[in-house]
py3Dmol code that shows the C-alpha trace and the ligand (Angstrom):
import py3Dmol

protein = """\
ATOM      1  CA  UNK A   1     136.288-141.656  93.277  1.00  0.00           C
ATOM      2  CA  UNK A   2     135.215-142.643  96.699  1.00  0.00           C
ATOM      3  CA  UNK A   3     137.198-141.412  99.725  1.00  0.00           C
ATOM      4  CA  UNK A   4     136.157-142.454 103.177  1.00  0.00           C
ATOM      5  CA  UNK A   5     139.232-142.148 105.282  1.00  0.00           C
ATOM      6  CA  UNK A   6     140.316-138.731 106.041  1.00  0.00           C
ATOM      7  CA  UNK A   7     142.925-137.302 108.566  1.00  0.00           C
ATOM      8  CA  UNK A   8     142.820-133.520 109.817  1.00  0.00           C
ATOM      9  CA  UNK A   9     145.809-132.537 111.441  1.00  0.00           C
ATOM     10  CA  UNK A  10     146.643-129.341 113.413  1.00  0.00           C
ATOM     11  CA  UNK A  11     149.756-128.143 115.310  1.00  0.00           C
ATOM     12  CA  UNK A  12     152.247-130.106 112.955  1.00  0.00           C
ATOM     13  CA  UNK A  13     154.192-126.927 114.108  1.00  0.00           C
ATOM     14  CA  UNK A  14     153.473-126.465 117.672  1.00  0.00           C
ATOM     15  CA  UNK A  15     153.127-122.613 117.629  1.00  0.00           C
ATOM     16  CA  UNK A  16     150.633-122.471 114.996  1.00  0.00           C
ATOM     17  CA  UNK A  17     147.534-122.378 117.241  1.00  0.00           C
ATOM     18  CA  UNK A  18     144.749-121.976 114.694  1.00  0.00           C
ATOM     19  CA  UNK A  19     144.885-125.647 113.752  1.00  0.00           C
ATOM     20  CA  UNK A  20     145.038-126.931 117.250  1.00  0.00           C
ATOM     21  CA  UNK A  21     142.167-124.898 118.358  1.00  0.00           C
ATOM     22  CA  UNK A  22     140.097-126.107 115.304  1.00  0.00           C
ATOM     23  CA  UNK A  23     141.106-129.702 116.339  1.00  0.00           C
ATOM     24  CA  UNK A  24     140.037-129.162 119.801  1.00  0.00           C
ATOM     25  CA  UNK A  25     136.671-127.534 118.528  1.00  0.00           C
ATOM     26  CA  UNK A  26     136.034-130.498 116.293  1.00  0.00           C
ATOM     27  CA  UNK A  27     136.723-133.066 118.965  1.00  0.00           C
ATOM     28  CA  UNK A  28     134.343-131.040 121.208  1.00  0.00           C
ATOM     29  CA  UNK A  29     131.373-130.476 118.940  1.00  0.00           C
ATOM     30  CA  UNK A  30     130.680-133.769 117.167  1.00  0.00           C
ATOM     31  CA  UNK A  31     132.332-132.669 114.007  1.00  0.00           C
ATOM     32  CA  UNK A  32     132.282-136.212 112.556  1.00  0.00           C
ATOM     33  CA  UNK A  33     128.703-136.465 112.867  1.00  0.00           C
ATOM     34  CA  UNK A  34     128.178-133.459 110.519  1.00  0.00           C
ATOM     35  CA  UNK A  35     129.906-135.438 107.573  1.00  0.00           C
ATOM     36  CA  UNK A  36     128.062-138.632 107.211  1.00  0.00           C
ATOM     37  CA  UNK A  37     129.894-141.516 105.506  1.00  0.00           C
ATOM     38  CA  UNK A  38     133.226-140.103 106.162  1.00  0.00           C
ATOM     39  CA  UNK A  39     135.622-141.387 108.735  1.00  0.00           C
ATOM     40  CA  UNK A  40     137.752-138.431 110.115  1.00  0.00           C
ATOM     41  CA  UNK A  41     140.615-138.925 112.166  1.00  0.00           C
ATOM     42  CA  UNK A  42     141.504-135.692 114.260  1.00  0.00           C
ATOM     43  CA  UNK A  43     145.093-135.233 115.365  1.00  0.00           C
ATOM     44  CA  UNK A  44     147.453-132.690 116.921  1.00  0.00           C
ATOM     45  CA  UNK A  45     150.568-133.212 115.013  1.00  0.00           C
ATOM     46  CA  UNK A  46     153.358-131.998 117.610  1.00  0.00           C
ATOM     47  CA  UNK A  47     151.896-132.057 121.008  1.00  0.00           C
ATOM     48  CA  UNK A  48     155.020-131.534 122.817  1.00  0.00           C
ATOM     49  CA  UNK A  49     156.007-128.450 120.752  1.00  0.00           C
ATOM     50  CA  UNK A  50     152.512-127.107 121.428  1.00  0.00           C
ATOM     51  CA  UNK A  51     153.252-127.470 125.331  1.00  0.00           C
ATOM     52  CA  UNK A  52     156.382-125.179 124.562  1.00  0.00           C
ATOM     53  CA  UNK A  53     154.758-122.784 122.167  1.00  0.00           C
ATOM     54  CA  UNK A  54     157.530-123.535 119.791  1.00  0.00           C
ATOM     55  CA  UNK A  55     157.633-124.677 116.022  1.00  0.00           C
ATOM     56  CA  UNK A  56     159.211-127.909 116.852  1.00  0.00           C
ATOM     57  CA  UNK A  57     161.368-129.442 119.766  1.00  0.00           C
ATOM     58  CA  UNK A  58     164.439-131.007 117.721  1.00  0.00           C
ATOM     59  CA  UNK A  59     163.599-130.806 114.224  1.00  0.00           C
ATOM     60  CA  UNK A  60     160.955-129.747 111.814  1.00  0.00           C
ATOM     61  CA  UNK A  61     158.194-132.319 112.061  1.00  0.00           C
ATOM     62  CA  UNK A  62     156.775-131.427 108.487  1.00  0.00           C
ATOM     63  CA  UNK A  63     160.197-132.294 106.788  1.00  0.00           C
ATOM     64  CA  UNK A  64     160.285-135.717 108.751  1.00  0.00           C
ATOM     65  CA  UNK A  65     158.248-137.780 106.343  1.00  0.00           C
ATOM     66  CA  UNK A  66     160.607-138.969 103.710  1.00  0.00           C
ATOM     67  CA  UNK A  67     160.583-142.766 103.400  1.00  0.00           C
ATOM     68  CA  UNK A  68     164.223-143.099 104.304  1.00  0.00           C
ATOM     69  CA  UNK A  69     163.726-141.171 107.464  1.00  0.00           C
ATOM     70  CA  UNK A  70     160.537-142.996 108.548  1.00  0.00           C
ATOM     71  CA  UNK A  71     162.449-146.260 108.097  1.00  0.00           C
ATOM     72  CA  UNK A  72     165.555-145.028 109.864  1.00  0.00           C
ATOM     73  CA  UNK A  73     165.100-146.139 113.627  1.00  0.00           C
ATOM     74  CA  UNK A  74     168.391-144.671 114.530  1.00  0.00           C
ATOM     75  CA  UNK A  75     167.474-141.159 113.742  1.00  0.00           C
ATOM     76  CA  UNK A  76     167.599-139.034 116.854  1.00  0.00           C
ATOM     77  CA  UNK A  77     164.982-136.428 118.186  1.00  0.00           C
ATOM     78  CA  UNK A  78     161.488-136.029 119.254  1.00  0.00           C
ATOM     79  CA  UNK A  79     160.069-135.299 115.857  1.00  0.00           C
ATOM     80  CA  UNK A  80     161.920-138.356 114.059  1.00  0.00           C
ATOM     81  CA  UNK A  81     160.075-140.546 116.444  1.00  0.00           C
ATOM     82  CA  UNK A  82     156.843-138.510 116.351  1.00  0.00           C
ATOM     83  CA  UNK A  83     156.873-138.890 112.348  1.00  0.00           C
ATOM     84  CA  UNK A  84     156.913-142.689 112.747  1.00  0.00           C
ATOM     85  CA  UNK A  85     153.967-142.603 115.448  1.00  0.00           C
ATOM     86  CA  UNK A  86     151.954-140.433 112.979  1.00  0.00           C
ATOM     87  CA  UNK A  87     152.848-142.606 109.966  1.00  0.00           C
ATOM     88  CA  UNK A  88     151.672-145.725 112.012  1.00  0.00           C
ATOM     89  CA  UNK A  89     148.465-143.818 113.038  1.00  0.00           C
ATOM     90  CA  UNK A  90     147.276-142.848 109.673  1.00  0.00           C
ATOM     91  CA  UNK A  91     149.662-144.191 107.240  1.00  0.00           C
ATOM     92  CA  UNK A  92     151.776-146.154 106.329  1.00  0.00           C
ATOM     93  CA  UNK A  93     153.138-143.848 103.469  1.00  0.00           C
ATOM     94  CA  UNK A  94     152.761-145.461 100.184  1.00  0.00           C
ATOM     95  CA  UNK A  95     150.046-147.715 101.251  1.00  0.00           C
ATOM     96  CA  UNK A  96     148.137-145.736 103.641  1.00  0.00           C
ATOM     97  CA  UNK A  97     144.554-146.434 104.999  1.00  0.00           C
ATOM     98  CA  UNK A  98     144.024-142.720 105.094  1.00  0.00           C
ATOM     99  CA  UNK A  99     143.292-141.593 101.704  1.00  0.00           C
ATOM    100  CA  UNK A 100     143.016-137.886 102.066  1.00  0.00           C
ATOM    101  CA  UNK A 101     144.857-135.581 104.672  1.00  0.00           C
ATOM    102  CA  UNK A 102     144.297-131.813 105.344  1.00  0.00           C
ATOM    103  CA  UNK A 103     147.227-130.561 107.456  1.00  0.00           C
ATOM    104  CA  UNK A 104     146.469-127.000 108.981  1.00  0.00           C
ATOM    105  CA  UNK A 105     149.089-124.468 109.230  1.00  0.00           C
ATOM    106  CA  UNK A 106     149.509-120.584 109.588  1.00  0.00           C
ATOM    107  CA  UNK A 107     152.075-118.182 108.288  1.00  0.00           C
ATOM    108  CA  UNK A 108     153.381-114.721 109.337  1.00  0.00           C
ATOM    109  CA  UNK A 109     153.331-113.780 105.501  1.00  0.00           C
ATOM    110  CA  UNK A 110     150.406-112.123 103.775  1.00  0.00           C
ATOM    111  CA  UNK A 111     149.285-115.300 102.024  1.00  0.00           C
ATOM    112  CA  UNK A 112     145.721-115.238 102.567  1.00  0.00           C
ATOM    113  CA  UNK A 113     144.126-118.801 102.261  1.00  0.00           C
ATOM    114  CA  UNK A 114     146.734-120.930 100.478  1.00  0.00           C
ATOM    115  CA  UNK A 115     145.990-124.390  99.452  1.00  0.00           C
ATOM    116  CA  UNK A 116     149.412-126.278  99.014  1.00  0.00           C
ATOM    117  CA  UNK A 117     149.357-129.426  97.001  1.00  0.00           C
ATOM    118  CA  UNK A 118     152.271-131.910  97.260  1.00  0.00           C
ATOM    119  CA  UNK A 119     151.659-133.952  94.146  1.00  0.00           C
ATOM    120  CA  UNK A 120     149.877-133.601  90.863  1.00  0.00           C
ATOM    121  CA  UNK A 121     147.121-136.095  91.203  1.00  0.00           C
ATOM    122  CA  UNK A 122     144.032-134.591  89.103  1.00  0.00           C
ATOM    123  CA  UNK A 123     141.819-135.167  92.013  1.00  0.00           C
ATOM    124  CA  UNK A 124     143.875-132.782  94.194  1.00  0.00           C
ATOM    125  CA  UNK A 125     143.681-129.974  91.536  1.00  0.00           C
ATOM    126  CA  UNK A 126     139.743-130.655  91.297  1.00  0.00           C
ATOM    127  CA  UNK A 127     139.492-130.442  95.035  1.00  0.00           C
ATOM    128  CA  UNK A 128     141.475-127.141  94.993  1.00  0.00           C
ATOM    129  CA  UNK A 129     139.254-125.724  92.228  1.00  0.00           C
ATOM    130  CA  UNK A 130     136.384-126.393  94.283  1.00  0.00           C
ATOM    131  CA  UNK A 131     137.789-124.771  97.112  1.00  0.00           C
ATOM    132  CA  UNK A 132     138.587-121.833  94.939  1.00  0.00           C
ATOM    133  CA  UNK A 133     135.195-121.736  93.640  1.00  0.00           C
ATOM    134  CA  UNK A 134     133.834-121.549  97.364  1.00  0.00           C
ATOM    135  CA  UNK A 135     136.577-119.294  98.574  1.00  0.00           C
ATOM    136  CA  UNK A 136     137.488-117.080  95.412  1.00  0.00           C
ATOM    137  CA  UNK A 137     140.324-115.180  97.090  1.00  0.00           C
ATOM    138  CA  UNK A 138     142.249-118.312  97.917  1.00  0.00           C
ATOM    139  CA  UNK A 139     145.516-119.229  96.247  1.00  0.00           C
ATOM    140  CA  UNK A 140     146.724-122.650  94.959  1.00  0.00           C
ATOM    141  CA  UNK A 141     150.483-123.307  95.470  1.00  0.00           C
ATOM    142  CA  UNK A 142     151.897-126.494  93.957  1.00  0.00           C
ATOM    143  CA  UNK A 143     155.230-127.808  95.499  1.00  0.00           C
ATOM    144  CA  UNK A 144     156.344-131.088  94.187  1.00  0.00           C
ATOM    145  CA  UNK A 145     159.150-133.058  96.082  1.00  0.00           C
ATOM    146  CA  UNK A 146     161.329-132.477  92.896  1.00  0.00           C
ATOM    147  CA  UNK A 147     160.838-128.676  92.999  1.00  0.00           C
ATOM    148  CA  UNK A 148     161.057-128.461  96.855  1.00  0.00           C
ATOM    149  CA  UNK A 149     163.951-130.695  97.712  1.00  0.00           C
ATOM    150  CA  UNK A 150     165.376-131.824  94.452  1.00  0.00           C
ATOM    151  CA  UNK A 151     164.631-135.387  95.213  1.00  0.00           C
ATOM    152  CA  UNK A 152     161.686-137.668  94.407  1.00  0.00           C
ATOM    153  CA  UNK A 153     160.315-138.162  97.801  1.00  0.00           C
ATOM    154  CA  UNK A 154     158.493-135.425  99.626  1.00  0.00           C
ATOM    155  CA  UNK A 155     159.151-134.589 103.307  1.00  0.00           C
ATOM    156  CA  UNK A 156     155.776-133.123 104.231  1.00  0.00           C
ATOM    157  CA  UNK A 157     153.063-135.023 106.449  1.00  0.00           C
ATOM    158  CA  UNK A 158     150.746-134.636 103.541  1.00  0.00           C
ATOM    159  CA  UNK A 159     152.946-137.110 101.573  1.00  0.00           C
ATOM    160  CA  UNK A 160     151.727-140.015 103.714  1.00  0.00           C
ATOM    161  CA  UNK A 161     148.398-140.151 101.620  1.00  0.00           C
ATOM    162  CA  UNK A 162     147.912-139.667  97.965  1.00  0.00           C
ATOM    163  CA  UNK A 163     145.061-136.948  98.346  1.00  0.00           C
ATOM    164  CA  UNK A 164     144.628-133.733 100.349  1.00  0.00           C
ATOM    165  CA  UNK A 165     146.275-130.582 100.971  1.00  0.00           C
ATOM    166  CA  UNK A 166     148.334-128.436 103.460  1.00  0.00           C
ATOM    167  CA  UNK A 167     146.476-125.362 104.402  1.00  0.00           C
ATOM    168  CA  UNK A 168     148.439-122.327 104.982  1.00  0.00           C
ATOM    169  CA  UNK A 169     146.489-119.259 106.400  1.00  0.00           C
ATOM    170  CA  UNK A 170     148.021-115.912 107.142  1.00  0.00           C
ATOM    171  CA  UNK A 171     149.160-113.378 108.063  1.00  0.00           C
ATOM    172  CA  UNK A 172     148.993-114.190 111.668  1.00  0.00           C
ATOM    173  CA  UNK A 173     151.801-114.127 114.487  1.00  0.00           C
ATOM    174  CA  UNK A 174     152.971-117.407 115.801  1.00  0.00           C
ATOM    175  CA  UNK A 175     151.469-118.456 119.206  1.00  0.00           C
ATOM    176  CA  UNK A 176     148.344-116.561 118.991  1.00  0.00           C
ATOM    177  CA  UNK A 177     144.831-117.263 117.558  1.00  0.00           C
ATOM    178  CA  UNK A 178     142.530-114.783 115.585  1.00  0.00           C
ATOM    179  CA  UNK A 179     138.976-115.258 115.108  1.00  0.00           C
ATOM    180  CA  UNK A 180     139.149-114.249 111.325  1.00  0.00           C
ATOM    181  CA  UNK A 181     141.953-116.676 110.739  1.00  0.00           C
ATOM    182  CA  UNK A 182     140.371-119.274 112.377  1.00  0.00           C
ATOM    183  CA  UNK A 183     137.151-118.731 110.499  1.00  0.00           C
ATOM    184  CA  UNK A 184     138.851-118.779 107.034  1.00  0.00           C
ATOM    185  CA  UNK A 185     140.535-122.089 108.004  1.00  0.00           C
ATOM    186  CA  UNK A 186     137.486-123.643 109.097  1.00  0.00           C
ATOM    187  CA  UNK A 187     135.746-122.513 105.776  1.00  0.00           C
ATOM    188  CA  UNK A 188     138.342-123.952 103.528  1.00  0.00           C
ATOM    189  CA  UNK A 189     138.041-127.303 105.446  1.00  0.00           C
ATOM    190  CA  UNK A 190     134.264-127.285 105.036  1.00  0.00           C
ATOM    191  CA  UNK A 191     134.510-126.538 101.446  1.00  0.00           C
ATOM    192  CA  UNK A 192     136.981-129.618 100.881  1.00  0.00           C
ATOM    193  CA  UNK A 193     134.824-131.982 103.095  1.00  0.00           C
ATOM    194  CA  UNK A 194     131.640-130.743 100.775  1.00  0.00           C
ATOM    195  CA  UNK A 195     133.592-131.646  97.807  1.00  0.00           C
ATOM    196  CA  UNK A 196     134.551-135.120  98.894  1.00  0.00           C
ATOM    197  CA  UNK A 197     130.970-135.977 100.146  1.00  0.00           C
ATOM    198  CA  UNK A 198     129.534-134.715  96.862  1.00  0.00           C
ATOM    199  CA  UNK A 199     132.172-136.702  94.696  1.00  0.00           C
ATOM    200  CA  UNK A 200     131.298-139.758  96.886  1.00  0.00           C
ATOM    201  CA  UNK A 201     127.782-139.619  96.170  1.00  0.00           C
ATOM    202  CA  UNK A 202     128.304-139.323  92.224  1.00  0.00           C
ATOM    203  CA  UNK A 203     127.922-135.591  92.035  1.00  0.00           C
ATOM    204  CA  UNK A 204     130.624-133.889  90.046  1.00  0.00           C
ATOM    205  CA  UNK A 205     130.846-130.426  91.150  1.00  0.00           C
ATOM    206  CA  UNK A 206     133.470-129.161  88.590  1.00  0.00           C
ATOM    207  CA  UNK A 207     132.842-125.441  88.809  1.00  0.00           C
ATOM    208  CA  UNK A 208     135.652-124.624  86.308  1.00  0.00           C
ATOM    209  CA  UNK A 209     137.876-126.084  83.549  1.00  0.00           C
ATOM    210  CA  UNK A 210     141.064-124.186  84.287  1.00  0.00           C
ATOM    211  CA  UNK A 211     142.753-123.420  87.603  1.00  0.00           C
ATOM    212  CA  UNK A 212     145.520-120.695  88.403  1.00  0.00           C
ATOM    213  CA  UNK A 213     148.278-122.328  89.991  1.00  0.00           C
ATOM    214  CA  UNK A 214     151.559-120.892  91.648  1.00  0.00           C
ATOM    215  CA  UNK A 215     154.345-123.395  91.214  1.00  0.00           C
ATOM    216  CA  UNK A 216     157.352-123.428  93.503  1.00  0.00           C
ATOM    217  CA  UNK A 217     160.676-122.482  91.826  1.00  0.00           C
ATOM    218  CA  UNK A 218     163.207-121.961  94.746  1.00  0.00           C
ATOM    219  CA  UNK A 219     163.666-120.213  97.786  1.00  0.00           C
ATOM    220  CA  UNK A 220     165.683-116.862  98.188  1.00  0.00           C
ATOM    221  CA  UNK A 221     168.238-116.218 101.132  1.00  0.00           C
ATOM    222  CA  UNK A 222     168.623-112.944 102.975  1.00  0.00           C
ATOM    223  CA  UNK A 223     171.870-111.130 102.418  1.00  0.00           C
ATOM    224  CA  UNK A 224     174.537-112.481 104.745  1.00  0.00           C
ATOM    225  CA  UNK A 225     177.530-110.582 106.490  1.00  0.00           C
ATOM    226  CA  UNK A 226     181.040-111.690 106.887  1.00  0.00           C
ATOM    227  CA  UNK A 227     180.103-113.428 110.143  1.00  0.00           C
ATOM    228  CA  UNK A 228     177.326-115.461 108.478  1.00  0.00           C
ATOM    229  CA  UNK A 229     174.582-113.408 110.086  1.00  0.00           C
ATOM    230  CA  UNK A 230     171.508-111.965 108.240  1.00  0.00           C
ATOM    231  CA  UNK A 231     172.575-108.464 107.019  1.00  0.00           C
ATOM    232  CA  UNK A 232     169.340-106.865 105.998  1.00  0.00           C
ATOM    233  CA  UNK A 233     165.494-107.122 105.931  1.00  0.00           C
ATOM    234  CA  UNK A 234     162.653-107.357 103.447  1.00  0.00           C
ATOM    235  CA  UNK A 235     162.356-103.967 101.436  1.00  0.00           C
ATOM    236  CA  UNK A 236     159.137-102.152 102.124  1.00  0.00           C
ATOM    237  CA  UNK A 237     158.009-102.647  98.489  1.00  0.00           C
ATOM    238  CA  UNK A 238     158.200-106.375  98.659  1.00  0.00           C
ATOM    239  CA  UNK A 239     156.705-106.676 102.185  1.00  0.00           C
ATOM    240  CA  UNK A 240     153.117-108.029 101.989  1.00  0.00           C
ATOM    241  CA  UNK A 241     153.366-108.444  98.380  1.00  0.00           C
ATOM    242  CA  UNK A 242     152.988-112.278  98.250  1.00  0.00           C
ATOM    243  CA  UNK A 243     151.420-113.375  94.940  1.00  0.00           C
ATOM    244  CA  UNK A 244     152.361-110.044  93.309  1.00  0.00           C
ATOM    245  CA  UNK A 245     154.598-110.133  90.243  1.00  0.00           C
ATOM    246  CA  UNK A 246     158.324-109.622  90.825  1.00  0.00           C
ATOM    247  CA  UNK A 247     160.798-108.929  88.150  1.00  0.00           C
ATOM    248  CA  UNK A 248     164.303-107.767  87.506  1.00  0.00           C
ATOM    249  CA  UNK A 249     165.140-104.396  89.016  1.00  0.00           C
ATOM    250  CA  UNK A 250     162.454-104.645  91.890  1.00  0.00           C
ATOM    251  CA  UNK A 251     163.734-103.787  95.211  1.00  0.00           C
ATOM    252  CA  UNK A 252     163.659-106.952  97.716  1.00  0.00           C
ATOM    253  CA  UNK A 253     166.030-106.066 100.498  1.00  0.00           C
ATOM    254  CA  UNK A 254     167.503-103.175 102.370  1.00  0.00           C
ATOM    255  CA  UNK A 255     170.927-103.964 103.981  1.00  0.00           C
ATOM    256  CA  UNK A 256     171.728-102.843 107.682  1.00  0.00           C
ATOM    257  CA  UNK A 257     173.881-100.301 106.181  1.00  0.00           C
ATOM    258  CA  UNK A 258     171.033 -98.920 104.172  1.00  0.00           C
ATOM    259  CA  UNK A 259     171.825-100.143 100.667  1.00  0.00           C
ATOM    260  CA  UNK A 260     168.859-101.307  98.454  1.00  0.00           C
ATOM    261  CA  UNK A 261     169.156-104.684  96.973  1.00  0.00           C
ATOM    262  CA  UNK A 262     167.256-105.544  93.688  1.00  0.00           C
ATOM    263  CA  UNK A 263     165.987-108.589  92.234  1.00  0.00           C
ATOM    264  CA  UNK A 264     168.342-109.866  89.477  1.00  0.00           C
ATOM    265  CA  UNK A 265     166.659-112.771  87.735  1.00  0.00           C
ATOM    266  CA  UNK A 266     165.159-112.516  84.320  1.00  0.00           C
ATOM    267  CA  UNK A 267     161.388-113.337  84.025  1.00  0.00           C
ATOM    268  CA  UNK A 268     158.395-112.715  85.991  1.00  0.00           C
ATOM    269  CA  UNK A 269     157.983-114.610  89.418  1.00  0.00           C
ATOM    270  CA  UNK A 270     155.403-114.392  92.104  1.00  0.00           C
ATOM    271  CA  UNK A 271     156.959-114.315  95.656  1.00  0.00           C
ATOM    272  CA  UNK A 272     155.348-116.338  98.528  1.00  0.00           C
ATOM    273  CA  UNK A 273     156.152-116.656 102.426  1.00  0.00           C
ATOM    274  CA  UNK A 274     157.817-113.130 102.314  1.00  0.00           C
ATOM    275  CA  UNK A 275     159.130-112.542 105.723  1.00  0.00           C
ATOM    276  CA  UNK A 276     157.947-115.835 107.211  1.00  0.00           C
ATOM    277  CA  UNK A 277     159.163-115.898 110.901  1.00  0.00           C
ATOM    278  CA  UNK A 278     159.635-119.508 110.915  1.00  0.00           C
ATOM    279  CA  UNK A 279     162.397-119.312 108.095  1.00  0.00           C
ATOM    280  CA  UNK A 280     164.610-116.849 109.624  1.00  0.00           C
ATOM    281  CA  UNK A 281     166.806-119.489 111.228  1.00  0.00           C
ATOM    282  CA  UNK A 282     167.361-120.983 107.829  1.00  0.00           C
ATOM    283  CA  UNK A 283     168.093-117.450 106.576  1.00  0.00           C
ATOM    284  CA  UNK A 284     165.312-117.679 103.992  1.00  0.00           C
ATOM    285  CA  UNK A 285     163.707-114.518 103.025  1.00  0.00           C
ATOM    286  CA  UNK A 286     160.931-115.731 100.600  1.00  0.00           C
ATOM    287  CA  UNK A 287     159.902-118.258  98.052  1.00  0.00           C
ATOM    288  CA  UNK A 288     159.584-117.821  94.291  1.00  0.00           C
ATOM    289  CA  UNK A 289     156.803-119.325  92.286  1.00  0.00           C
ATOM    290  CA  UNK A 290     155.813-119.217  88.878  1.00  0.00           C
ATOM    291  CA  UNK A 291     152.095-118.841  87.642  1.00  0.00           C
ATOM    292  CA  UNK A 292     150.362-120.968  85.207  1.00  0.00           C
ATOM    293  CA  UNK A 293     146.926-121.785  84.257  1.00  0.00           C
ATOM    294  CA  UNK A 294     146.028-125.601  84.231  1.00  0.00           C
ATOM    295  CA  UNK A 295     143.471-127.298  82.561  1.00  0.00           C
ATOM    296  CA  UNK A 296     141.300-129.137  84.860  1.00  0.00           C
ATOM    297  CA  UNK A 297     139.701-132.297  83.591  1.00  0.00           C
ATOM    298  CA  UNK A 298     136.520-133.757  84.894  1.00  0.00           C
ATOM    299  CA  UNK A 299     137.775-137.275  85.631  1.00  0.00           C
ATOM    300  CA  UNK A 300     135.296-137.704  88.773  1.00  0.00           C
TER     301      UNK A 300
END
"""
ligand_1 = """\
1
ZN
Zn 153.366 -124.667 109.644
"""
view = py3Dmol.view(width=600, height=400)
view.addModel(protein, "pdb")
view.setStyle({"model": 0}, {"cartoon": {"style": "trace"}})
view.addModel(ligand_1, "xyz")
view.setStyle({"model": 1}, {"stick": {}})
view.zoomTo()
view.show()
């Protein structure tokens, strides 16, 4: 494997400042020079939303990268157009000159450092295993197009290129920067680029032959009242319990009236994005994953 062309993106969501600040730091400190042999494009994903300190202007940019949407020139809104500009700059999706993309995000959920993979290419799992070796507390979350949307084509910016990952770090409020979160994000990127550099020069840094992966199953909606408004909140026992096992009978919500709602599905799930601020407008309370241990083959 020889990967040369990399894109690092921050601010795909305009109110997630950590990635934007890191892009600015990289631009101002000759970051590229530290990574000899790699061509690294640095980009702020949604500059107009950043100006407004909002997640997006018209629609979520990180759901705008399905092929049919990239090809549809009549699709209205700033992000539909911005996705095409990004696709032209670092893509085009399917035959992109950029081989690997790191898209930096933050979350209000207690997810620590989470590496999100959008396809099952072995290189991506090897890369994730290396980052996990360097940052032992990080989590690997796999969300295929099929599991995420039920369709074959992924809507994330990451889907432009075959390799790379979406980085989700939290908990942090939207519209602020925290030194610790910024540093964790920076360390994950450093580990990723170290892996790419090493594999490019023929070193095969495979620290493990198995990897714990949390695979996306589905989202869970908040309880809704007769007027279609959210009628409750995350139960204290679920709050901050991202990646902790959840099973039938565990409390997940308390309604406005004060009733407890418990989880009703059979089996053991691992919730993530618990109480994510960005999903309230979609009435999504959290997502469910299942844990599995993957064999990692050294194909480098
Ligand atoms: Zn985001």
